[in-house]
C-alpha positions in Angstrom: 12.7 6.4 -57.7 12.4 3.2 -59.4 9.1 0.9 -59.5 8.8 -1.7 -57.2 9.3 -5.4 -58.5 6.3 -7.6 -57.9 8.5 -10.5 -57.0 10.5 -8.5 -54.3 9.8 -10.1 -50.9 12.3 -7.8 -48.9 10.1 -4.6 -49.1 7.0 -6.6 -48.0 8.6 -8.1 -45.1 10.3 -4.9 -43.8 7.0 -3.0 -44.1 4.9 -5.7 -42.5 7.4 -6.3 -39.6 7.5 -2.3 -39.0 3.8 -2.2 -38.6 3.3 -5.3 -36.5 6.3 -4.2 -34.3 4.7 -0.9 -33.8 1.3 -2.5 -33.0 2.9 -5.1 -30.8 4.6 -2.4 -28.7 1.3 -0.6 -28.2 -0.2 -4.0 -27.1 2.8 -4.6 -24.7 2.2 -1.2 -23.1 -1.5 -1.8 -22.7 -0.8 -5.3 -21.2 1.5 -4.0 -18.7 -0.7 -1.3 -17.7 -3.7 -3.6 -17.3 -1.3 -5.8 -15.0 -0.9 -2.9 -12.6 -4.3 -1.9 -12.6 -5.5 -5.3 -12.0 -3.2 -5.4 -8.9 -4.6 -2.3 -7.6 -8.2 -3.5 -8.2 -7.4 -6.7 -6.2 -6.0 -4.6 -3.3 -9.1 -2.4 -3.2 -11.4 -5.3 -3.5 -9.5 -7.2 -0.6 -9.8 -4.1 1.6 -13.7 -3.7 1.1 -14.2 -7.6 1.5 -12.2 -7.3 4.7 -13.9 -4.2 6.2 -17.3 -4.8 4.7 -17.6 -1.1 4.0 -20.6 0.1 1.9 -18.5 2.8 0.2 -17.3 0.2 -2.5 -19.9 1.3 -4.9 -20.4 4.9 -3.7 -17.0 6.0 -3.2 -16.2 9.5 -4.2 -12.6 10.8 -3.1 -9.8 12.9 -4.3 -6.9 11.6 -6.3 -4.6 9.4 -4.1 -1.0 8.6 -4.8 1.8 6.7 -2.8 3.0 10.2 -1.4 -0.3 11.0 0.0 -0.6 7.6 1.7 2.8 7.9 3.3 2.0 11.4 4.5 -1.2 10.2 6.0 0.7 7.4 7.7 3.2 9.9 9.0 0.5 12.1 10.3 -1.3 9.2 12.1 2.1 8.3 13.8 2.7 11.7 14.9 -0.9 12.1 16.3 -0.6 8.8 18.0 3.0 10.0 19.6 1.5 13.2 20.9 -1.5 11.3 22.4 0.9 9.0 24.1 3.0 11.6 25.5 0.0 13.5 26.8 -1.4 10.4 28.4 1.8 9.4 30.0 2.1 13.0 31.5 -1.5 12.6 33.2 -0.6 9.0 34.4 2.5 10.3 35.9 0.6 12.9 37.8 -1.7 10.0 39.3 1.4 8.1 40.2 2.7 11.0 42.0 -0.5 11.3 44.1 -0.3 7.4 44.7 3.3 8.0 46.0 1.9 10.2 48.7 -0.4 7.4 49.8 2.5 4.9 49.5 4.6 7.0 51.8 1.8 7.5 54.3 1.5 3.6 54.6 5.3 2.8 54.7 5.9 5.4 57.5 3.1 3.7 59.7 4.6 2.3 62.9 3.2 -1.0 61.9 4.9 -1.0 58.4 8.4 -2.3 59.5 7.8 -6.3 58.8 7.0 -5.3 55.2 9.8 -3.0 54.3 12.4 -5.6 53.2 12.0 -9.0 51.4 11.0 -11.9 53.9 14.4 -13.4 55.2 13.4 -16.9 54.7 16.7 -18.6 56.0 17.3 -16.8 59.1 13.6 -17.2 60.1 13.6 -20.8 59.2 10.6 -20.5 57.0 11.3 -23.5 54.8 7.8 -23.8 53.3 7.6 -20.0 52.5 8.0 -20.5 48.7 5.7 -23.2 48.7 3.0 -21.1 50.2 3.7 -17.7 48.5 3.9 -17.7 44.9 5.2 -14.1 44.4 6.9 -12.5 47.4 6.7 -8.8 47.4 7.7 -5.9 50.0 7.8 -2.2 50.3 11.5 -1.9 49.3 11.1 -3.7 46.0 8.1 -1.5 45.2 9.9 1.5 45.9 12.9 0.7 43.8 10.6 -0.2 40.8 8.7 3.2 41.2 12.0 5.0 41.0 13.7 2.8 38.3 15.0 4.7 35.1 16.1 1.7 33.1 12.6 0.7 31.5 11.6 -1.6 34.3 9.5 1.0 36.3 5.8 0.7 36.8 3.9 1.9 33.7 0.5 2.8 35.4 -1.0 3.3 39.1 -2.8 0.0 39.0 0.3 -2.0 38.8 1.8 -0.3 42.1 -1.7 -0.7 43.7 -1.6 -4.4 43.1 1.9 -4.9 44.3 1.0 -3.0 47.6 -2.0 -5.3 48.1 0.3 -8.2 47.6 2.5 -7.4 50.4 -0.5 -7.3 52.8 -2.1 -10.4 51.1 1.1 -12.5 51.2 1.5 -11.8 55.0 -2.0 -12.6 55.8 -1.8 -15.8 53.8 1.4 -17.0 55.3 0.6 -16.2 59.1 -2.2 -17.3 61.3 -5.2 -14.9 61.8 -4.0 -14.2 65.4 -0.5 -13.7 64.6 0.8 -10.1 65.0 2.1 -9.9 61.4 -1.2 -11.0 59.9 -3.1 -8.5 62.3 -0.7 -5.7 61.2 -1.0 -6.6 57.5 -4.9 -6.6 57.7 -5.1 -3.1 59.4 -2.7 -1.5 57.1 -4.5 -3.0 54.2 -7.6 -1.5 55.3 -6.2 1.8 55.8 -4.4 1.5 52.3 -7.9 0.7 50.7 -9.5 3.7 52.2 -6.9 6.1 50.7 -7.0 4.2 47.3 -10.9 4.7 47.0 -10.3 8.4 47.1 -7.9 8.2 44.2 -9.8 5.7 42.4 -12.3 7.9 40.6 -9.4 9.8 39.0 -7.7 6.6 37.9 -11.0 5.3 36.4 -11.6 8.7 34.5 -7.9 8.6 33.0 -8.5 4.8 32.1 -11.9 5.6 30.4 -10.3 8.7 28.5 -7.3 6.6 27.5 -9.7 4.0 25.9 -11.9 6.5 24.2 -8.9 8.2 22.7 -7.5 4.8 21.4 -11.0 4.0 19.9 -11.1 7.5 18.3 -7.6 7.0 16.7 -8.8 3.4 15.4 -11.9 5.2 13.9 -9.9 8.0 12.3 -7.4 5.4 10.9 -10.2 3.4 9.4 -12.0 6.4 7.9 -8.6 7.6 6.4 -8.2 4.1 5.0 -11.6 4.1 3.4 -11.1 7.5 2.0 -7.8 6.5 0.6 -9.3 3.1 -1.1 -12.5 5.1 -2.2 -10.1 7.6 -3.9 -8.1 4.7 -5.4 -11.2 3.1 -6.7 -12.3 6.2 -8.5 -8.9 6.7 -10.0 -8.8 3.0 -11.2 -12.2 3.8 -12.9 -10.9 6.8 -14.7 -7.8 4.9 -15.9 -10.0 2.1 -17.2 -12.0 4.5 -19.1 -8.9 5.9 -20.5 -7.6 2.5 -21.4 -10.7 1.6 -23.1 -10.7 4.8 -25.2 -7.0 4.2 -26.1 -7.9 0.6 -27.3 -10.7 2.1 -29.2 -8.3 4.5 -31.1 -5.8 1.8 -31.7 -8.6 -0.5 -33.1 -9.6 2.3 -35.6 -6.1 3.0 -36.5 -5.6 -0.5 -37.5 -8.8 -0.6 -39.5 -8.1 2.5 -41.2 -4.6 1.4 -42.3 -6.0 -1.8 -43.5 -8.9 -0.2 -45.3 -6.6 2.3 -47.0 -4.2 -0.4 -48.1 -7.1 -2.5 -49.5 -8.4 0.4 -51.3 -5.3 0.8 -53.1 -5.3 -2.7 -54.3 -8.9 -2.2 -55.3 -8.1 0.8 -57.6 -6.3 -1.3 -60.2 -8.2 -4.5 -59.4 -12.0 -3.9 -59.9 -12.9 -7.5 -59.0 -11.2 -7.1 -55.5 -13.8 -6.8 -52.7 -12.1 -4.5 -50.4 -15.0 -4.2 -48.2 -15.5 -7.7 -47.3 -14.8 -9.0 -43.8 -12.1 -11.3 -44.8 -10.0 -10.9 -48.0 -7.5 -13.2 -49.6 -4.7 -11.0 -51.3 -2.0 -12.4 -53.3 0.7 -9.7 -53.2 2.8 -11.2 -55.8 -0.1 -11.2 -58.3 -0.4 -7.3 -58.0 0.6 -4.9 -60.6 3.6 -2.6 -60.3 1.4 0.3 -59.9 -0.5 -1.2 -57.1 2.9 -2.3 -55.4 4.4 1.4 -55.9 1.3 2.8 -54.2 1.6 0.4 -51.2 5.1 1.2 -51.0 4.3 5.0 -50.7 1.4 4.3 -48.2 3.9 2.3 -45.9 6.5 5.0 -46.0 4.1 7.7 -45.3 2.7 5.6 -42.2 6.2 4.9 -40.9 7.0 8.8 -41.1 3.9 9.4 -39.0 4.9 6.9 -36.5 8.4 8.2 -36.3 7.2 11.7 -35.4 4.8 10.4 -32.8 7.6 8.6 -31.1 10.2 11.4 -31.1 9.5 11.8 -27.2 12.4 9.0 -26.7 15.7 9.1 -28.6 15.5 5.2 -29.0 12.2 5.3 -30.7 13.3 8.1 -33.1 16.5 6.3 -34.0 14.4 2.9 -34.6 11.9 4.9 -36.9 14.7 6.4 -38.9 16.4 2.8 -39.1 13.2 1.2 -40.7 12.7 3.9 -43.1 16.4 3.2 -44.5 15.6 -0.4 -44.5 12.6 -0.1 -46.6 14.5 2.2 -48.9 17.4 -0.1 -49.1 15.0 -3.0 -49.7 13.7 -1.4 -52.9 15.7 -3.1 -55.7 17.4 -1.2 -58.6 15.4 -2.5 -61.7 16.8 -2.9 -65.2 17.3 0.3 -67.2 14.7 -1.0 -69.7 12.0 -0.4 -66.8 12.9 3.3 -66.2 9.5 4.1 -68.0 7.3 6.3 -65.8 4.3 4.4 -64.4 1.0 5.2 -66.1 -0.7 5.2 -62.8 1.5 8.2 -61.2 
């Protein structure tokens, strides 16, 4: 290998560019990682600011990843679906019991005026829709109880309200002494008596439904808090890892710079390699110093190339840079083939 000319700028450019590019890639990777972590930190912070949970500083959970969050959401949805199915069955049983009451009332001998919608035109009741805001009758109620197209009643209280409306409308439109008014009032009293016997079961079911929904919300909140607590702990671990990586990167840069400066100082006793800032004129260095720097840079590139063998692209790039450095070393004149005294 021929000695390096002190006036050759190509070697210096390639070597410096290789080092800077490698360092730049590391910085870019760290920056991207920090950006991702910052978004996650902001997400955790927003959650705790919204919920006001005290677990922000005392969170201790297991590792959490996206798949676990999706599995948790799926489980919550399945639990909610099972609760809804069970609650619907209980409500259907109550509606079946209410249907028995409804049949008893509609089969009463005084129920005939209320079985069909009021024939406003044939009876000449021109002011009926001005007095009655929502007409209702037993036939309409029965059809809605048996509907299969999604328009059916969802709970017992809806049916109860419409049955009462039938009687209240009749009492409102007709005078107190009118037969229809008296019939409606009598049937309403009988209906309320029967309803009061079923009401405790209805209240029990409604209370149970409220409790189940509250418990489900609590479980969801606790699951979210556990998930964000785990995320907070994972973020803390990753931030520590990044801090250690930055420390190693800083030490690597310092070591490389220190070694390079030590090479310069070996043949230049007046050069202060340990100073915080140094002013180095590379063109003023001896051929021996430049040769040692060249070897140092090549060795550093070899180490960098081995550490990046994980990806084919990096391996090819490292080999290419080594070739560029070798090609940048000019062939000197035959008169300068004498072996350097420093080697």
